[in-house]
C-alpha positions in Angstrom: 0.0 0.0 0.0 1.3 3.3 -0.8 0.6 6.2 1.5 -1.7 8.0 -0.9 -5.3 6.7 -0.7 -8.2 6.8 -3.1 -11.8 6.2 -2.1 -11.5 2.5 -2.7 -8.0 1.7 -3.8 -4.8 2.7 -2.0 -2.0 3.6 -4.3 1.1 1.5 -3.6 3.7 2.4 -1.0 6.7 4.1 -2.5 9.5 1.6 -2.0 11.9 4.4 -1.1 10.0 4.8 2.2 12.6 2.3 3.4 15.4 4.4 2.0 18.7 2.5 1.6 21.9 3.8 3.0 25.0 3.8 0.9 27.4 0.9 1.3 30.2 2.5 3.2 33.8 1.7 2.4 36.9 2.1 4.5 40.2 2.9 3.0 41.4 -0.7 3.5 38.9 -3.3 2.3 38.7 -6.6 4.2 38.7 -9.9 2.3 35.6 -10.4 0.2 34.2 -13.0 2.6 33.8 -10.3 5.2 32.5 -7.6 2.9 28.8 -6.5 3.0 27.2 -7.3 -0.3 23.7 -7.7 -1.6 22.2 -11.0 -0.6 24.9 -11.9 1.8 23.5 -14.0 4.7 24.1 -12.3 8.1 25.1 -15.6 9.8 27.8 -16.2 7.1 29.1 -12.7 7.4 29.3 -12.9 11.2 31.3 -16.1 11.0 33.7 -14.9 8.3 34.2 -11.5 10.0 34.8 -13.2 13.4 37.5 -15.3 11.9 39.2 -12.3 10.4 38.9 -10.3 13.7 40.3 -13.1 15.8 43.2 -13.7 13.5 46.3 -12.1 15.0 47.8 -11.5 11.6 44.9 -9.3 10.5 46.0 -5.7 10.0 44.3 -3.1 12.4 42.5 -1.3 9.5 41.1 -4.6 8.2 40.1 -5.7 11.7 38.2 -2.4 12.3 36.4 -2.6 9.0 35.5 -6.3 9.7 34.0 -5.2 13.1 31.8 -2.7 11.3 30.7 -5.2 8.7 30.0 -7.7 11.5 28.0 -5.0 13.4 25.7 -4.5 10.4 25.4 -8.3 10.1 24.4 -8.4 13.7 21.7 -5.9 13.0 20.5 -7.8 9.9 20.3 -10.9 12.1 18.0 -9.2 14.6 20.7 -8.4 17.2 20.5 -4.6 17.4 22.0 -4.2 20.8 25.0 -6.4 19.9 25.4 -4.4 16.7 25.6 -1.1 18.5 28.0 -2.5 21.1 30.3 -3.7 18.3 30.2 -0.2 16.7 31.0 1.4 20.1 34.0 -0.9 20.4 35.2 -0.1 16.8 34.9 3.6 17.4 36.9 3.4 20.6 39.7 1.6 18.8 39.7 3.9 15.7 41.5 7.2 15.6 39.0 8.5 13.1 35.7 6.5 13.7 33.6 8.3 11.0 32.8 4.9 9.4 31.5 3.5 12.6 29.4 6.5 13.2 27.9 6.4 9.7 26.8 2.7 10.2 25.6 3.5 13.7 23.5 6.3 12.4 22.0 4.1 9.7 21.1 1.3 12.2 19.6 3.8 14.6 17.5 5.3 11.7 16.2 1.9 10.7 15.4 1.2 14.3 13.3 4.4 14.5 15.6 6.2 16.9 15.7 9.5 15.0 17.4 11.7 17.5 20.2 9.3 18.2 20.6 8.7 14.4 21.0 12.4 13.8 23.7 12.6 16.6 25.7 9.8 15.0 25.5 11.2 11.5 26.4 14.7 12.6 29.4 13.3 14.4 30.4 11.3 11.2 30.1 14.5 9.1 32.2 16.5 11.6 34.9 13.8 11.5 34.8 13.5 7.6 33.2 16.5 6.1 34.2 15.5 2.6 32.6 12.0 2.8 29.5 11.9 0.5 28.0 8.9 2.3 27.6 10.7 5.5 25.4 13.4 3.9 23.5 10.7 1.9 22.7 8.8 5.1 21.7 11.9 7.0 19.5 13.0 4.2 17.6 9.7 4.5 16.7 10.6 8.1 15.4 14.0 7.0 13.3 12.2 4.4 12.0 9.9 7.1 10.9 12.9 9.2 9.3 14.6 6.2 11.9 17.4 6.1 12.2 17.0 2.3 13.9 20.3 1.5 16.5 19.7 4.2 17.0 16.2 2.8 17.5 17.5 -0.7 20.2 19.9 0.6 22.1 16.9 2.0 21.6 14.9 -1.2 22.9 17.8 -3.2 26.0 18.0 -1.1 26.6 14.2 -1.4 26.3 14.6 -5.2 28.7 17.6 -5.2 31.3 15.4 -3.5 30.5 12.3 -5.5 28.8 13.1 -8.8 28.4 9.4 -9.8 26.6 8.5 -6.5 23.7 6.5 -7.9 22.0 5.9 -4.5 22.0 9.7 -3.8 20.2 10.3 -7.0 17.6 7.6 -6.3 17.0 8.8 -2.7 16.8 12.4 -3.8 14.2 11.2 -6.3 12.2 9.9 -3.3 12.4 13.3 -1.7 11.1 15.0 -4.9 8.3 12.4 -5.0 7.2 13.1 -1.5 7.2 16.9 -2.3 4.8 16.1 -5.2 7.4 17.1 -7.8 7.1 13.9 -9.9 9.0 15.1 -13.0 12.0 15.9 -10.8 11.7 12.5 -9.2 11.7 10.8 -12.6 14.7 12.8 -13.7 16.7 11.7 -10.6 15.6 8.1 -11.0 16.6 8.2 -14.7 20.1 9.2 -13.7 20.3 6.7 -10.9 19.3 3.9 -13.3 21.9 5.1 -15.8 24.6 4.8 -13.1 23.3 1.6 -11.5 20.8 -0.3 -13.8 20.5 -3.2 -11.4 18.9 -1.6 -8.4 15.3 -2.8 -8.4 14.0 -0.3 -5.9 14.8 2.7 -8.1 12.6 1.2 -10.8 9.6 0.8 -8.5 10.1 4.3 -7.2 10.1 5.7 -10.7 7.0 3.7 -11.4 5.3 5.4 -8.6 6.1 8.8 -10.0 4.8 7.7 -13.5 1.6 6.5 -11.9 1.1 9.9 -10.3 1.4 11.5 -13.7 -1.1 9.1 -15.1 1.3 7.1 -17.2 0.2 3.6 -16.1 2.0 1.8 -18.8 5.4 3.2 -17.9 4.6 2.5 -14.2 3.8 -1.1 -15.2 7.1 -1.4 -17.2 9.1 -0.2 -14.2 7.4 -2.5 -11.7 8.0 -5.4 -14.0 11.7 -4.4 -14.3 11.9 -4.3 -10.5 10.4 -7.8 -10.2 12.7 -9.1 -12.8 15.8 -7.8 -11.0 14.6 -8.9 -7.5 11.5 -11.2 -7.3 12.0 -11.6 -3.6 10.4 -8.3 -2.6 6.6 -8.5 -2.0 6.1 -4.8 -2.3 7.1 -4.9 -6.0 4.3 -7.4 -6.7 1.8 -5.3 -4.7 2.8 -2.2 -6.5 2.3 -3.8 -9.9 -1.0 -5.2 -8.7 -2.1 -1.7 -8.0 -1.1 -0.6 -11.5 -3.0 -3.5 -13.1 -6.0 -2.7 -10.9 -5.8 0.9 -12.0 -5.9 -0.3 -15.5 -9.0 -2.4 -14.8 -7.1 -5.7 -15.0 -8.4 -7.1 -11.6 -7.6 -10.7 -12.4 -3.9 -9.8 -13.2 -3.8 -7.6 -10.1 -5.1 -10.5 -7.9 -2.4 -12.8 -9.3 0.3 -10.2 -8.2 -1.3 -9.7 -4.8 -1.3 -13.5 -4.4 2.4 -13.5 -4.9 3.0 -10.6 -2.5 1.0 -12.4 0.2 2.8 -15.6 -0.4 6.1 -13.9 0.1 4.9 -12.0 3.2 1.3 -11.9 4.5 0.6 -8.3 5.3 -2.5 -6.2 6.0 -2.1 -3.8 3.1 -1.5 -6.6 0.6 -4.7 -8.4 1.8 -6.7 -5.2 1.6 -5.4 -4.4 -1.9 -6.5 -7.9 -3.0 -9.8 -7.4 -1.3 -10.3 -4.2 -3.2 -9.9 -6.0 -6.5 -12.4 -8.7 -5.5 -14.8 -5.9 -4.5 -14.3 -4.2 -7.9 -15.3 -7.5 -9.4 -18.4 -7.6 -7.2 -17.2 -10.7 -5.3 -18.1 -9.1 -2.0 -17.8 -12.3 0.1 -14.3 -12.9 -1.1 -13.4 -9.3 -0.5 -14.7 -9.5 3.0 -12.6 -12.6 3.7 -9.5 -10.6 2.7 -10.5 -7.6 4.8 -11.1 -10.0 7.8 -7.7 -11.4 7.4 -6.2 -7.9 7.1 -7.7 -6.7 10.4 -6.7 -10.0 12.1 -3.1 -9.3 11.2 -3.3 -5.6 12.1 -6.3 -4.5 14.1 -5.3 -0.9 13.6 -5.2 -1.0 9.8 -7.8 1.6 9.2 -8.3 1.3 5.4 -9.4 -2.3 5.8 -12.3 -1.3 8.0 -13.4 1.5 5.6 -13.3 -0.8 2.5 -14.9 -3.7 4.3 -17.7 -1.3 5.2 -18.1 -0.5 1.5 -18.4 -4.3 0.8 -21.0 -4.8 3.5 -23.0 -1.8 2.2 -23.0 -3.2 -1.3 -24.2 -6.5 0.1 -27.0 -4.6 1.7 -25.8 -5.1 5.3 -25.9 -1.5 6.5 -25.6 -2.4 10.1 -22.2 -4.1 9.7 -21.2 -1.3 7.2 -21.9 1.3 9.9 -19.9 -0.6 12.5 -16.9 -0.7 10.1 -17.1 2.9 9.1 -17.4 3.9 12.8 -14.1 2.0 13.5 -12.4 3.6 10.5 -13.4 7.0 11.8 -12.2 6.2 15.3 -8.8 5.0 14.0 -8.4 8.1 11.8 -10.8 10.9 12.5 -9.3 13.0 9.7 -10.4 10.5 7.0 -13.1 12.5 5.3 -14.1 9.5 3.1 -14.7 7.3 6.0 -16.6 10.0 7.8 -18.8 10.6 4.7 -19.4 6.9 4.4 -20.5 6.7 8.0 -22.8 9.7 7.6 -24.4 8.3 4.4 -25.1 4.9 5.9 -26.4 6.4 9.1 -28.9 8.5 7.2 -30.0 5.4 5.1 -30.6 3.5 8.3 -32.6 6.3 9.8 -34.8 6.5 6.7 -35.3 2.7 6.7 -36.1 2.6 10.4 -38.6 5.4 10.0 -40.3 3.7 7.1 -40.4 0.4 9.1 -42.0 2.2 12.0 -44.6 3.8 9.8 -45.4 0.5 8.1 -45.9 -1.1 11.6 -48.6 1.5 12.6 -52.3 0.5 12.2 -53.9 1.8 9.0 -57.2 2.7 10.7 -58.9 1.9 7.4 -61.4 -0.8 8.4 -62.2 -1.5 4.8 -58.7 -2.6 4.1 -57.6 -3.7 7.6 -55.4 -6.8 7.4 -53.3 -6.8 10.6 -54.8 -8.5 13.7 -54.4 -5.3 15.7 -56.3 -3.3 13.0 -59.1 -5.9 12.8 -59.4 -5.8 16.6 -59.7 -2.1 16.6 -62.3 -2.1 13.8 -64.3 -4.9 15.6 -64.8 -2.6 18.7 -67.9 -0.4 18.0 -66.6 2.3 20.3 -63.3 2.5 18.5 -64.9 2.2 15.1 -66.9 5.3 15.7 -63.6 7.3 16.1 -61.6 6.0 13.1 -61.7 6.6 9.4 -63.3 4.0 7.2 
């Protein structure tokens, strides 16, 4: 799910929300077995780096770099505290620990500790003001806290220092996207892809910008390219599913949502698939997906709103009202959910009023059908006071 929501469909989540940090390099590279690379298993890195660190023949510079690589592997292995402790140890042993501070800042950013992340990156930049990667990583934090202009300033500095920095172009493209400047986002993604044509996330980000400009075919092409490069990312399938749904190809969209859910069951993927089933008027199947979504994430507001729409279309206004009420409770600023709640409330009021009127005696003895009406008409005293 992207963060921008339409009345029924949510646009896909821009993949650059999880902005990548640059791969940081020290002056002395350790052996390849202890070098962070795409797809490297954390457990294998920890083992190979530990062997290098414990080897008395290892040069100090290589040992320090191995400690930093192992720290990132610890984080990737779910051992955040151990990763940070390793970085502290590396910084204490290094006369110029900017590398350790950069990686520490990135780990803290990914852990949601924004203040501490800024402190680490500021320290890294003070130690190495000419290192482009420090600015690029700090810019990602500014992006995360929605200070997009400030992020762009840091990306600009990173690119001034390193003009062929593909990742800085890609992440600056994300900042332009979040500012609503989609052409600028595409221009930066174009340059990033020219410099690094094998980074899948850049394609999916550019696809998001094309979608915003209404160019669904280009968006589809980019999402397909992202999947071809890295078919392990469920977001790429979800994003392409949203493109297909936007094109009216709900069957194709559902196939992509199926793959996303197979890779990682997630509330937004289930809700997106439910939306396509609902568009096909398969309300029961849609409701099953919305049920699964709120079971996984009881606070996923969009699932309640869209399940409410499915209940309403099935004619179950009471359940629709309950879901719309929960959607409004979870996000009081959602004007669409509030409007849905109001509409269904008014419908129920009208229906209840009509039902009450139909239940009243007609007081027309010539056409009396209900037992209560016949009883009234059979009473001479009452018959004298009623219309016939």
